[in-house]
N, C-alpha and C positions, 0 to 999 in steps of 0.2 A: 475393407471395413469389417470390424468384428461382428460376430453374429449376435443373436438375441438370447444367448444363454443366461439363465437366471443364476444369480450369485446368492449365496447364503448370507443372511444378515451378519454384519460385522460392525464392530465399533469404529467410529471415525478416527482418522489419524490425528485430528486436531479438533478440540471443542469440548464443551462441558465445563461447568464451573466446579472448580476444585473446592474441597472442604477447607475450612479455615485452619484446621489442625495440620492438614497435609501441606498447605501452602506456606506455613511458617517455617523459617529456616534460620540460618545464621544472621540474616539481615531482615528482621521483622518489619522495619519501616518500608522495605521495598514492596511489601504485600498489603499496603493500605488500600482502601477502596478506590480513592481518586488518584493513585500513583500513576496509572496509565495516562490519564489526562494531563497531568503536570509534566510528565516526561515528554509527551508529544509537544506540548506548548513550549517547553524550555529548549528542546532540541531544534524545533522549527525556528524559533527566534535566533538562536545561536548560529545556525547554518545560514540564515538569511542575513545576519549581520556580517558574517565572514564573506559571503558572496557580494554584498553591496560594497564592502571595503575593497575587495580584490578587483571587482569590475572597475571601480573608480581608479584604482591604481594602474590597472592595465590600459584603460582607455585614455588615460591622461596624455599618452604619447600621440595617439591618433585622433584626439578629440576635434582638433581644428580641421583636419582633413576629412573626417567622416561627417561632421555636423556643420561645417563651415562656420564655426563659432569657437568659443573658448571652452575651458574646462567647466565653466559654470553651466553651459548648456548640457554637457554630458552628465554633470551632477544632478541637474534638474530632471533629466529623463530617467536616470536610475532611481532617484528619490521618488519620482511619481510611480514607477513600477513597484518599488518597495511598499509604498503606502497603499497602492492598489492591491498588492498581494496580501497585505495584512487585513484590508477590508474584506476581500474575498474569503480569507481564512476565517474571520469572525462570523461572516454570514453563513458560510458552510457549516461551521461548528454549531450554530444555533438552529439550523433547520431540523425538523422532525425526520426520523428515519423513513417514515412512510412517503415523504416527498421524494426521496431518492429512489425508492422502489417504483413510484409512479413515473419518474423521469428517466428510468433506465433505458427503456426501449427508444424513447424520444432522443436521448443523448446519443445512442449508438447510431440510429438511423440518420440523424443530422450530421454526425461526423462522417459517416460513409458517403452521404450525398456531397459533402464538401470535398471529400477525396475524389469523387467522380468528376467534380468540376475543376480540379487542379490542372489536368492536361489541357483544358480549354481556356481558362482565365488565369492560370498561375504564372508567376514570374520566375525566370531562371536566375539563380544565384550560385556562382561557383560550379556551374555545370549541372545543377540539379533543379528540377522544377517542383519545389515543395511548398511554396508560399503563395498566398493570395493577397494582392495589394489592398490596403485600407486607406482611408483619407489621412491627410497630414503625413504622408510618407511612411506610414507604418505597415507592417506585414503580419499576416496571420497564417499559422501552420496547422492545417487540419489534422495531421497525423498525431499531434500531441493530444488532441481531444479524443481520438480513437482509443487511446490507452485507458483513459478514465471511463469512456463509454463501454468498452469491452469488460472492464472489471465490474461495473455496476450491472450490466445486462447478464453477464455470466453468473454473478452471484445470485441475482433474482431468479434466473432460470433454474439453477441447481437447487435453490431453496424450495421452489415450488415442486420440483420433482421429488425432493426428499420428503416433502409433506405428504405426497401420495405414494411414497415408497417405490417410486419408479427407478431409483438409482440402484436397486438390486439387480437390474438388467444392465449388462455392460453396454448395450447399444444406446441406452438412454443417457449414459455418461458422455458418450461421444457426440451424439446427434441432439441438437444442431450446433453444439459449441465448436467442434472441430471444423466442420465445413465453413461456418462463418469466419473462423479465425483464418483459414486458408484463403478465403476470398479477400479479407482485409490485408493479409500479407501480400497477396498478388497486386492489389491496388497500390500499396506502399512501395513495392519493388518497381513499379512503373515510373516512379519519380526520378531516379531510384534512391532508396534509403535503406541500406542493409542494417544499420544500427537500430533504427526504429522497428524494423521487422523482427530482429532478435528480441527486443524488449517485449513486443506483442506475443511472441512465442513463449517467453518466460511467464507472462501473465496466464496464458492458457494452460501451460503445464502445471503451474501452481494450483489453479482451480481444479484440474483433473486429479491432482494428488490428494487434495483435501476432500474431494468427492468420493474418495475410496476406490480409485481405479486399481485393479489388481496389479501386482508387481510385474508380471510378464507383459501386460499391455503397456504399462508405463515405460518399461525398458524398450519395448518396440517403438513407442513414440519418441523416445530419446534417440534411438538409432535412426529413425526416419528424419527427425529434425537435423541431426548431424549430417546425414547424407544430402538433404536438401540444401543446407548451408554450403557444403563443399561443392555441390554442383553449381550453385549460383556464383560462388567465388571463382571456379575454374572457367565457367563460360564467359565471364566478363574479363577482358584484358586488364582493366584498371584494378579490379579486385585481386586478380591473380598476381599482379606486380606487387601489390601491398602484402599479400600472403608470402611471396618469395622474399621480399625485403624484411619481413618480420623475422625470418630465420637469422639474418645477419644484417642489421640496418647499417652498420658502419661500412659494409662492403659497397653499398649504394648510397652513401651519405650525400652525394651530390645530385641525386635524382629522386627515386621513390622513397628512400629512407631518410631524406633530409629532415622532415618534420619530427620523426621519431628520435633521430640523433640529437636535434636541438632540444627536444624535451628532456632527454636524459642529461644533457649538459646543464640544463636549468636545475634539475633535481640535484645533480652532483655538486654544483657550485654553491648551493645554499648551505651545505654543512649542517651543523647541529642547530644553530640558532638563526641561520639565514643572513642575507646581506642587508636586511632592513626593509621595512615597509616602504614601497615606492622606489626602491633602489635597484630594481631588476634591470639587467642588461639585455636579456633575451627578448623582452617585449619591445625593444627598439628595432622592430621589423626583422629580427632574426628568427623568431618563432612564429610561424603562421597560425592564425586563429587562436591567439593567446588568450583572448577574453571569452572564448566559447569552448572549443574542444580541449584546449590544453591549459586551461586556467589552473588545474591541479599542479602543473609544472611550475607556474608562477608562484603558487603558494609555497612549494618546496624551495624555490630560490629566495624568496623574500622572507619567509618565516622559518625556513629550515626544516629539519626532521621533526622538530617539536610541532610546527604548524601542520605538517602532513599527518602525523600521528593523532593530533587533536581532531582533525577532520575525519579520519578513519574511525576514531572513537565515537564521534557524534553520530555517524551513520550506523555504527554498531548499536548504540543506544536506541536509535530510531527503529532498527530491526527488532530489538528486544521488545520495545513498547508495542509495535504493531502485532507481533506474534502473541504478546501478552493479551492484547484485546481479543485476538482470535480465539485463544485458548480459554478465556474466562467468559466468553459470550455464550448464552444459551440459545440465542436466535440463530438459525442456520444462515440466514442472509448476512448477518453481521460477521459470522465466522468466515464465510466465503469472501465477502467483500474486503475484510481486513487483511486476509491472506493475499488476495490478488493485488491490492494496492501496495502492500509491503513488498511483495515480490517485484512489482514494477519499479518502485523507487530504488530499492536496494540493488536489484539486478542492473539497472541503468548506471548506478554509481559504481558498481564493481566493474562493468564494462569500461567506463571512462577511466577510472584509476588504474585498471589493468593495462590498457594500451598506452597510457602515459608513462607508466613505469616499465614498459617493455615486456610484460608478462603475456599480453594478448595482442592479436593483430589490431591495427587501427580500424575502428568502425565509425568514428565521427559522431558519437552521441554526447550531448551536453551533460555536465555534472549537475544533478538536481539541486535547486536553490542557490547555486553558486555561480554557474555559468551565465553569461549574458544571454538574454532572450526573453521577450515579453510573454509569448504564448506558453512556453515551457514553465516559466515561473508562476504564472497565474493558474495554470492547470494543476501543477504540483501543490500549490497552496490550497486550492479547492479540495484536492484529494486528502491532504493532511487535515483540513478542517472537518471533512467527513469522518476521518479516523477519530478525531476528538469527540465528535457526536456519538460514534459507536462506543467510545470508551466511557462516556457518561451513562450509557445504557447497560453497562454491566450490572448484574443483579445487586451486588453490594453497593456500587456507586449510585445507582438509581435510588436505592433505599435510603442512603445517607443524604442525597440531595433532596429527596421528598420530605425528610424529617427536619430540614432547616426552616427557620422562620421565614414568612413571606416577605417579599420585597421586589421592587421592579427589576433590580439588577440580578437578583437571584432567579426570578422568573425567566429573565432573558438567557441566563446561562444554564437553566435546568432543562432536562429533556421534556419532550412533549408528553402531556398526560395520556396514559393509556388505560386499558381496563385494569381495575384494581383486583388483585388476587383475593379470592374469597377465603377468609380465615376459617379454620375448622371450629365448629361449635364446641365449646367447653362448658361442662356443668360445674357451676360454682358450689363449693362445699358449704353446707349450711352451718350456722353457728353451733358450737359445741353446747350440748345440754338442751337443745330445742327438741320439740316433739317431732318435727320433720326430720331432723338429724337422727333422732333415735330410730325412727321408722326406716329411713333409707340406709342407716348404718348397719342393719342386720343383713350383711352380705357374706357372712363367714361360711365356711364349709359345713359347719354343724347346722346352721339355719337352712341352707339349701338342701341338705340331706333330709331334714325334718319335713320340709315342704314336699319333697318328692315322695316321702313315705306316706304323707297325708293324701296325696293325689292317688297313689296306688290303692290305699284303703277305701277311698270313695268310689273308685271304679269297681273294686271287688264287691262293695255293698250293692251297687246298682245291678250287678250281674247275679245277685242272690248268693254270693259266696260269703261265708262268715268272716 
């Protein structure tokens, strides 16, 4: 553990509202006050629409076997999840920021308690005990809530320490964020779930980077994470086989490399424009977990290279919007929270698209907003709604929203009222030609010099000097 050496004050790597002149560039419309909000809303709706469409297309083959019903039941379930996600998104976007700060510790503690209960009441699915059973045959995955809880709690913790200038000491950057993250990763690895553990590490590393961790310590953290992931992969025979098959999946296409090879076949067979929506051949029991882990391969097969590039572009816009909120926010909590949530969603998307395309080893994480899964969808929608709330609290955005005419729907979409900034007192200029104006207008250098000369003459007279 690092010592308690005091670091000299330094400017944060991210944060601070930029001036209007500096933010203007070749695309002035991109720097409008509410652009972050509308980018987040537009990208969320677009990714959610693609996800709903692709999940229905993928589950159309196995709907009767999985739900003992027709495609209508699968459509009803996915439609209910989509509507529920939109409701969660709207509620999360309308909540005041202070509510999130109050619930930060509660959310993390509740998620950790649920993780502790998984080994005792969890259900085993595909060899992993990650889910807790719910009524009506549904399941709940506590590790998804841990991501949101860690991002909120870490942001609130670092914001409080920055307020009291404790982040100038390196040990305060690490403690207790790093020990809590290690504990959470240990609980998740008991399930086991390597993909979620990597995502949690990404959130913690993003928070440490924005907190201003020195480069040498951040490099040491990266080396430690790499060493830990390598050890966990080597000690588990199943993960070691995945790592070996990643080097040459076609060499073991009939065993551990089967899923990776089928995913590459799906991407390759799509071509430029794809085989058509709903016309995938790999989803007919050829590609395992086609609606969850490998749904990006089905997008490539049915929508082609155009569909995959569109998906990557939407996640790129989401990354830009999240970092835009972080860079334009003057509140430290908003800066840390926006960075942590953006790193979580984009990091998880990169992991998923990376192993589907053969660039990274298979980790089994879902593609946010697109893969099937109720807990993941609702949690990501709540996090994106929180990002929208942070976007409306940007200084320029809050000023523009406050200046709008009142209305119930504007009050619903407006940020919570906070302390109004005290405007500096300005002295009004008196009308020209008035007596007050003439008296107060004698502020020239000649007048001030005459007054000073008069004061010196009066002092000299009192002392008896001529």
